[in-house]
N, CA, C and O atoms as a GROMACS GRO file, in nm:
protein
  364
    1UNK      N    1  -1.898   2.905   0.062
    1UNK     CA    2  -2.007   2.820   0.105
    1UNK      C    3  -2.026   2.709  -0.002
    1UNK      O    4  -2.036   2.740  -0.121
    2UNK      N    5  -2.030   2.586   0.037
    2UNK     CA    6  -2.044   2.472  -0.053
    2UNK      C    7  -2.187   2.462  -0.100
    2UNK      O    8  -2.279   2.505  -0.030
    3UNK      N    9  -2.205   2.405  -0.219
    3UNK     CA   10  -2.341   2.381  -0.266
    3UNK      C   11  -2.394   2.242  -0.221
    3UNK      O   12  -2.503   2.200  -0.261
    4UNK      N   13  -2.320   2.177  -0.143
    4UNK     CA   14  -2.362   2.046  -0.090
    4UNK      C   15  -2.377   2.050   0.058
    4UNK      O   16  -2.283   2.087   0.128
    5UNK      N   17  -2.493   2.013   0.108
    5UNK     CA   18  -2.518   2.010   0.253
    5UNK      C   19  -2.586   1.873   0.279
    5UNK      O   20  -2.671   1.829   0.202
    6UNK      N   21  -2.547   1.812   0.385
    6UNK     CA   22  -2.605   1.680   0.426
    6UNK      C   23  -2.705   1.707   0.536
    6UNK      O   24  -2.675   1.770   0.637
    7UNK      N   25  -2.827   1.653   0.512
    7UNK     CA   26  -2.933   1.665   0.615
    7UNK      C   27  -2.995   1.527   0.628
    7UNK      O   28  -2.977   1.441   0.542
    8UNK      N   29  -3.069   1.507   0.735
    8UNK     CA   30  -3.131   1.377   0.763
    8UNK      C   31  -3.282   1.386   0.734
    8UNK      O   32  -3.347   1.489   0.752
    9UNK      N   33  -3.333   1.272   0.687
    9UNK     CA   34  -3.478   1.263   0.669
    9UNK      C   35  -3.538   1.235   0.806
    9UNK      O   36  -3.497   1.140   0.874
   10UNK      N   37  -3.634   1.314   0.846
   10UNK     CA   38  -3.699   1.300   0.976
   10UNK      C   39  -3.824   1.219   0.970
   10UNK      O   40  -3.853   1.151   0.871
   11UNK      N   41  -3.900   1.227   1.082
   11UNK     CA   42  -4.026   1.150   1.090
   11UNK      C   43  -4.114   1.184   0.972
   11UNK      O   44  -4.116   1.297   0.924
   12UNK      N   45  -4.188   1.084   0.924
   12UNK     CA   46  -4.284   1.098   0.815
   12UNK      C   47  -4.218   1.150   0.685
   12UNK      O   48  -4.285   1.211   0.601
   13UNK      N   49  -4.083   1.123   0.670
   13UNK     CA   50  -4.013   1.163   0.554
   13UNK      C   51  -3.987   1.310   0.537
   13UNK      O   52  -3.958   1.356   0.427
   14UNK      N   53  -3.996   1.384   0.646
   14UNK     CA   54  -3.978   1.529   0.637
   14UNK      C   55  -3.833   1.565   0.634
   14UNK      O   56  -3.750   1.502   0.700
   15UNK      N   57  -3.803   1.669   0.556
   15UNK     CA   58  -3.666   1.716   0.540
   15UNK      C   59  -3.673   1.870   0.568
   15UNK      O   60  -3.756   1.941   0.513
   16UNK      N   61  -3.584   1.915   0.655
   16UNK     CA   62  -3.574   2.059   0.686
   16UNK      C   63  -3.465   2.120   0.602
   16UNK      O   64  -3.350   2.076   0.606
   17UNK      N   65  -3.500   2.221   0.525
   17UNK     CA   66  -3.403   2.292   0.442
   17UNK      C   67  -3.337   2.396   0.537
   17UNK      O   68  -3.404   2.478   0.598
   18UNK      N   69  -3.204   2.388   0.546
   18UNK     CA   70  -3.137   2.481   0.637
   18UNK      C   71  -3.167   2.626   0.605
   18UNK      O   72  -3.190   2.663   0.490
   19UNK      N   73  -3.165   2.709   0.711
   19UNK     CA   74  -3.201   2.852   0.693
   19UNK      C   75  -3.118   2.922   0.590
   19UNK      O   76  -3.171   2.998   0.509
   20UNK      N   77  -2.984   2.897   0.590
   20UNK     CA   78  -2.899   2.970   0.496
   20UNK      C   79  -2.931   2.930   0.352
   20UNK      O   80  -2.913   3.009   0.260
   21UNK      N   81  -2.978   2.808   0.332
   21UNK     CA   82  -3.020   2.767   0.195
   21UNK      C   83  -3.146   2.834   0.156
   21UNK      O   84  -3.160   2.878   0.042
   22UNK      N   85  -3.244   2.843   0.251
   22UNK     CA   86  -3.370   2.911   0.224
   22UNK      C   87  -3.349   3.056   0.192
   22UNK      O   88  -3.410   3.110   0.100
   23UNK      N   89  -3.259   3.125   0.272
   23UNK     CA   90  -3.229   3.262   0.250
   23UNK      C   91  -3.164   3.282   0.108
   23UNK      O   92  -3.199   3.374   0.034
   24UNK      N   93  -3.071   3.196   0.076
   24UNK     CA   94  -2.994   3.206  -0.047
   24UNK      C   95  -3.093   3.194  -0.166
   24UNK      O   96  -3.075   3.261  -0.268
   25UNK      N   97  -3.195   3.109  -0.153
   25UNK     CA   98  -3.286   3.085  -0.262
   25UNK      C   99  -3.413   3.166  -0.254
   25UNK      O  100  -3.498   3.158  -0.343
   26UNK      N  101  -3.429   3.242  -0.151
   26UNK     CA  102  -3.549   3.326  -0.131
   26UNK      C  103  -3.672   3.245  -0.102
   26UNK      O  104  -3.783   3.280  -0.143
   27UNK      N  105  -3.652   3.136  -0.030
   27UNK     CA  106  -3.767   3.051   0.009
   27UNK      C  107  -3.821   3.096   0.145
   27UNK      O  108  -3.753   3.086   0.247
   28UNK      N  109  -3.939   3.144   0.143
   28UNK     CA  110  -4.008   3.179   0.269
   28UNK      C  111  -4.116   3.080   0.295
   28UNK      O  112  -4.154   3.005   0.206
   29UNK      N  113  -4.170   3.078   0.420
   29UNK     CA  114  -4.278   2.992   0.453
   29UNK      C  115  -4.390   3.008   0.353
   29UNK      O  116  -4.431   3.120   0.323
   30UNK      N  117  -4.438   2.899   0.303
   30UNK     CA  118  -4.548   2.904   0.206
   30UNK      C  119  -4.503   2.912   0.060
   30UNK      O  120  -4.584   2.904  -0.032
   31UNK      N  121  -4.375   2.927   0.040
   31UNK     CA  122  -4.323   2.933  -0.097
   31UNK      C  123  -4.347   2.794  -0.161
   31UNK      O  124  -4.316   2.692  -0.099
   32UNK      N  125  -4.402   2.791  -0.282
   32UNK     CA  126  -4.428   2.670  -0.350
   32UNK      C  127  -4.303   2.628  -0.429
   32UNK      O  128  -4.241   2.711  -0.496
   33UNK      N  129  -4.268   2.502  -0.421
   33UNK     CA  130  -4.157   2.450  -0.499
   33UNK      C  131  -4.200   2.322  -0.572
   33UNK      O  132  -4.286   2.249  -0.522
   34UNK      N  133  -4.143   2.295  -0.685
   34UNK     CA  134  -4.174   2.172  -0.757
   34UNK      C  135  -4.061   2.072  -0.714
   34UNK      O  136  -3.946   2.110  -0.695
   35UNK      N  137  -4.097   1.948  -0.702
   35UNK     CA  138  -4.004   1.838  -0.667
   35UNK      C  139  -3.984   1.754  -0.786
   35UNK      O  140  -4.082   1.699  -0.838
   36UNK      N  141  -3.863   1.740  -0.835
   36UNK     CA  142  -3.831   1.656  -0.950
   36UNK      C  143  -3.733   1.551  -0.907
   36UNK      O  144  -3.646   1.576  -0.823
   37UNK      N  145  -3.745   1.432  -0.964
   37UNK     CA  146  -3.644   1.327  -0.948
   37UNK      C  147  -3.559   1.336  -1.071
   37UNK      O  148  -3.609   1.319  -1.182
   38UNK      N  149  -3.432   1.362  -1.052
   38UNK     CA  150  -3.342   1.385  -1.163
   38UNK      C  151  -3.207   1.327  -1.136
   38UNK      O  152  -3.147   1.356  -1.033
   39UNK      N  153  -3.158   1.245  -1.227
   39UNK     CA  154  -3.027   1.182  -1.217
   39UNK      C  155  -3.004   1.114  -1.079
   39UNK      O  156  -2.896   1.126  -1.021
   40UNK      N  157  -3.101   1.048  -1.032
   40UNK     CA  158  -3.090   0.972  -0.908
   40UNK      C  159  -3.096   1.056  -0.781
   40UNK      O  160  -3.062   1.010  -0.672
   41UNK      N  161  -3.141   1.185  -0.798
   41UNK     CA  162  -3.154   1.270  -0.682
   41UNK      C  163  -3.287   1.345  -0.682
   41UNK      O  164  -3.367   1.332  -0.774
   42UNK      N  165  -3.308   1.422  -0.579
   42UNK     CA  166  -3.430   1.503  -0.567
   42UNK      C  167  -3.386   1.649  -0.590
   42UNK      O  168  -3.287   1.697  -0.534
   43UNK      N  169  -3.464   1.715  -0.672
   43UNK     CA  170  -3.435   1.852  -0.711
   43UNK      C  171  -3.554   1.940  -0.679
   43UNK      O  172  -3.665   1.911  -0.725
   44UNK      N  173  -3.535   2.046  -0.601
   44UNK     CA  174  -3.642   2.136  -0.573
   44UNK      C  175  -3.624   2.265  -0.653
   44UNK      O  176  -3.512   2.317  -0.663
   45UNK      N  177  -3.730   2.316  -0.709
   45UNK     CA  178  -3.723   2.436  -0.793
   45UNK      C  179  -3.854   2.514  -0.779
   45UNK      O  180  -3.962   2.455  -0.773
   46UNK      N  181  -3.841   2.648  -0.775
   46UNK     CA  182  -3.962   2.732  -0.767
   46UNK      C  183  -4.023   2.743  -0.905
   46UNK      O  184  -3.950   2.736  -1.004
   47UNK      N  185  -4.153   2.760  -0.915
   47UNK     CA  186  -4.214   2.777  -1.047
   47UNK      C  187  -4.150   2.889  -1.127
   47UNK      O  188  -4.135   2.877  -1.249
   48UNK      N  189  -4.113   2.996  -1.060
   48UNK     CA  190  -4.048   3.113  -1.131
   48UNK      C  191  -3.917   3.067  -1.194
   48UNK      O  192  -3.892   3.098  -1.310
   49UNK      N  193  -3.835   2.995  -1.122
   49UNK     CA  194  -3.709   2.947  -1.174
   49UNK      C  195  -3.731   2.846  -1.288
   49UNK      O  196  -3.660   2.845  -1.388
   50UNK      N  197  -3.830   2.762  -1.270
   50UNK     CA  198  -3.863   2.661  -1.375
   50UNK      C  199  -3.899   2.742  -1.502
   50UNK      O  200  -3.854   2.708  -1.611
   51UNK      N  201  -3.977   2.845  -1.486
   51UNK     CA  202  -4.018   2.926  -1.606
   51UNK      C  203  -3.895   2.990  -1.671
   51UNK      O  204  -3.883   2.990  -1.794
   52UNK      N  205  -3.806   3.044  -1.590
   52UNK     CA  206  -3.685   3.104  -1.649
   52UNK      C  207  -3.603   3.000  -1.723
   52UNK      O  208  -3.553   3.027  -1.833
   53UNK      N  209  -3.588   2.886  -1.667
   53UNK     CA  210  -3.510   2.780  -1.732
   53UNK      C  211  -3.576   2.733  -1.862
   53UNK      O  212  -3.506   2.706  -1.959
   54UNK      N  213  -3.708   2.723  -1.865
   54UNK     CA  214  -3.775   2.682  -1.984
   54UNK      C  215  -3.763   2.789  -2.092
   54UNK      O  216  -3.745   2.757  -2.209
   55UNK      N  217  -3.772   2.916  -2.054
   55UNK     CA  218  -3.756   3.021  -2.152
   55UNK      C  219  -3.620   3.020  -2.208
   55UNK      O  220  -3.604   3.040  -2.329
   56UNK      N  221  -3.514   2.997  -2.126
   56UNK     CA  222  -3.378   2.989  -2.174
   56UNK      C  223  -3.359   2.872  -2.269
   56UNK      O  224  -3.292   2.884  -2.371
   57UNK      N  225  -3.419   2.759  -2.235
   57UNK     CA  226  -3.407   2.638  -2.322
   57UNK      C  227  -3.467   2.660  -2.461
   57UNK      O  228  -3.415   2.607  -2.559
   58UNK      N  229  -3.575   2.736  -2.471
   58UNK     CA  230  -3.644   2.752  -2.596
   58UNK      C  231  -3.626   2.890  -2.663
   58UNK      O  232  -3.697   2.925  -2.757
   59UNK      N  233  -3.528   2.966  -2.612
   59UNK     CA  234  -3.515   3.102  -2.665
   59UNK      C  235  -3.477   3.106  -2.813
   59UNK      O  236  -3.510   3.201  -2.884
   60UNK      N  237  -3.408   3.005  -2.857
   60UNK     CA  238  -3.362   3.003  -3.000
   60UNK      C  239  -3.459   2.934  -3.091
   60UNK      O  240  -3.433   2.924  -3.211
   61UNK      N  241  -3.569   2.886  -3.040
   61UNK     CA  242  -3.667   2.815  -3.123
   61UNK      C  243  -3.744   2.921  -3.207
   61UNK      O  244  -3.802   3.013  -3.150
   62UNK      N  245  -3.742   2.907  -3.339
   62UNK     CA  246  -3.809   3.007  -3.423
   62UNK      C  247  -3.962   2.992  -3.412
   62UNK      O  248  -4.013   2.883  -3.388
   63UNK      N  249  -4.031   3.103  -3.428
   63UNK     CA  250  -4.177   3.100  -3.428
   63UNK      C  251  -4.233   3.086  -3.289
   63UNK      O  252  -4.159   3.085  -3.190
   64UNK      N  253  -4.364   3.075  -3.283
   64UNK     CA  254  -4.436   3.068  -3.157
   64UNK      C  255  -4.488   2.926  -3.136
   64UNK      O  256  -4.563   2.874  -3.218
   65UNK      N  257  -4.446   2.866  -3.027
   65UNK     CA  258  -4.496   2.731  -2.998
   65UNK      C  259  -4.644   2.733  -2.971
   65UNK      O  260  -4.715   2.638  -3.008
   66UNK      N  261  -4.694   2.838  -2.908
   66UNK     CA  262  -4.837   2.852  -2.886
   66UNK      C  263  -4.914   2.856  -3.016
   66UNK      O  264  -5.015   2.787  -3.033
   67UNK      N  265  -4.865   2.938  -3.110
   67UNK     CA  266  -4.932   2.946  -3.240
   67UNK      C  267  -4.933   2.812  -3.313
   67UNK      O  268  -5.030   2.775  -3.378
   68UNK      N  269  -4.822   2.740  -3.301
   68UNK     CA  270  -4.814   2.609  -3.362
   68UNK      C  271  -4.909   2.512  -3.299
   68UNK      O  272  -4.971   2.432  -3.370
   69UNK      N  273  -4.925   2.514  -3.171
   69UNK     CA  274  -5.018   2.430  -3.097
   69UNK      C  275  -5.161   2.462  -3.140
   69UNK      O  276  -5.240   2.370  -3.166
   70UNK      N  277  -5.195   2.589  -3.146
   70UNK     CA  278  -5.330   2.631  -3.186
   70UNK      C  279  -5.360   2.586  -3.326
   70UNK      O  280  -5.472   2.541  -3.353
   71UNK      N  281  -5.263   2.597  -3.419
   71UNK     CA  282  -5.284   2.554  -3.559
   71UNK      C  283  -5.305   2.403  -3.561
   71UNK      O  284  -5.391   2.355  -3.635
   72UNK      N  285  -5.230   2.326  -3.485
   72UNK     CA  286  -5.244   2.183  -3.483
   72UNK      C  287  -5.386   2.146  -3.429
   72UNK      O  288  -5.452   2.057  -3.483
   73UNK      N  289  -5.428   2.215  -3.325
   73UNK     CA  290  -5.561   2.185  -3.266
   73UNK      C  291  -5.668   2.216  -3.366
   73UNK      O  292  -5.763   2.138  -3.380
   74UNK      N  293  -5.658   2.327  -3.435
   74UNK     CA  294  -5.760   2.369  -3.533
   74UNK      C  295  -5.770   2.263  -3.649
   74UNK      O  296  -5.880   2.228  -3.693
   75UNK      N  297  -5.655   2.216  -3.693
   75UNK     CA  298  -5.649   2.114  -3.795
   75UNK      C  299  -5.713   1.987  -3.748
   75UNK      O  300  -5.785   1.922  -3.824
   76UNK      N  301  -5.690   1.950  -3.624
   76UNK     CA  302  -5.748   1.828  -3.566
   76UNK      C  303  -5.901   1.846  -3.561
   76UNK      O  304  -5.975   1.753  -3.595
   77UNK      N  305  -5.949   1.963  -3.518
   77UNK     CA  306  -6.094   1.986  -3.512
   77UNK      C  307  -6.154   1.972  -3.652
   77UNK      O  308  -6.258   1.908  -3.669
   78UNK      N  309  -6.089   2.031  -3.754
   78UNK     CA  310  -6.137   2.017  -3.891
   78UNK      C  311  -6.144   1.874  -3.937
   78UNK      O  312  -6.240   1.835  -4.003
   79UNK      N  313  -6.043   1.792  -3.904
   79UNK     CA  314  -6.039   1.652  -3.941
   79UNK      C  315  -6.157   1.578  -3.874
   79UNK      O  316  -6.223   1.496  -3.937
   80UNK      N  317  -6.180   1.609  -3.749
   80UNK     CA  318  -6.292   1.549  -3.674
   80UNK      C  319  -6.424   1.582  -3.737
   80UNK      O  320  -6.510   1.496  -3.752
   81UNK      N  321  -6.440   1.707  -3.774
   81UNK     CA  322  -6.564   1.749  -3.842
   81UNK      C  323  -6.589   1.678  -3.970
   81UNK      O  324  -6.699   1.633  -3.998
   82UNK      N  325  -6.478   1.668  -4.052
   82UNK     CA  326  -6.490   1.601  -4.181
   82UNK      C  327  -6.525   1.454  -4.160
   82UNK      O  328  -6.607   1.400  -4.234
   83UNK      N  329  -6.465   1.389  -4.060
   83UNK     CA  330  -6.500   1.249  -4.032
   83UNK      C  331  -6.642   1.235  -3.987
   83UNK      O  332  -6.710   1.141  -4.029
   84UNK      N  333  -6.690   1.326  -3.903
   84UNK     CA  334  -6.830   1.320  -3.857
   84UNK      C  335  -6.925   1.343  -3.978
   84UNK      O  336  -7.028   1.276  -3.988
   85UNK      N  337  -6.894   1.434  -4.066
   85UNK     CA  338  -6.985   1.459  -4.187
   85UNK      C  339  -6.981   1.335  -4.274
   85UNK      O  340  -7.086   1.295  -4.325
   86UNK      N  341  -6.864   1.271  -4.293
   86UNK     CA  342  -6.858   1.153  -4.375
   86UNK      C  343  -6.942   1.038  -4.315
   86UNK      O  344  -7.010   0.965  -4.388
   87UNK      N  345  -6.936   1.024  -4.186
   87UNK     CA  346  -7.015   0.919  -4.116
   87UNK      C  347  -7.165   0.948  -4.135
   87UNK      O  348  -7.244   0.858  -4.162
   88UNK      N  349  -7.200   1.076  -4.119
   88UNK     CA  350  -7.341   1.109  -4.133
   88UNK      C  351  -7.397   1.089  -4.275
   88UNK      O  352  -7.512   1.050  -4.294
   89UNK      N  353  -7.312   1.118  -4.373
   89UNK     CA  354  -7.358   1.103  -4.507
   89UNK      C  355  -7.369   0.954  -4.551
   89UNK      O  356  -7.442   0.923  -4.646
   90UNK      N  357  -7.300   0.867  -4.484
   90UNK     CA  358  -7.313   0.722  -4.512
   90UNK      C  359  -7.439   0.662  -4.455
   90UNK      O  360  -7.485   0.558  -4.502
   91UNK      N  361  -7.495   0.725  -4.353
   91UNK     CA  362  -7.614   0.668  -4.290
   91UNK      C  363  -7.743   0.722  -4.343
   91UNK      O  364  -7.850   0.681  -4.298
   0.00000   0.00000   0.00000
């Protein structure tokens, strides 16, 4: 089975995903997919698959990105507090 299928855009821009494609990807009625424009085309991906791909992309990144983000935010809050105190002490 080829990974390329040609379909037509219908009324109001609707596109019907062929049944065999839906079965192959596990897309049932109501399944949420993200739509991305990539390399001049349209790419549909489930949130679960997007998560798997992101995890694979960042698997070799040392440390915790969440911990890094929290530390950056805490430092930002401290800078804002210091600026507020400096402003208050000048008035």
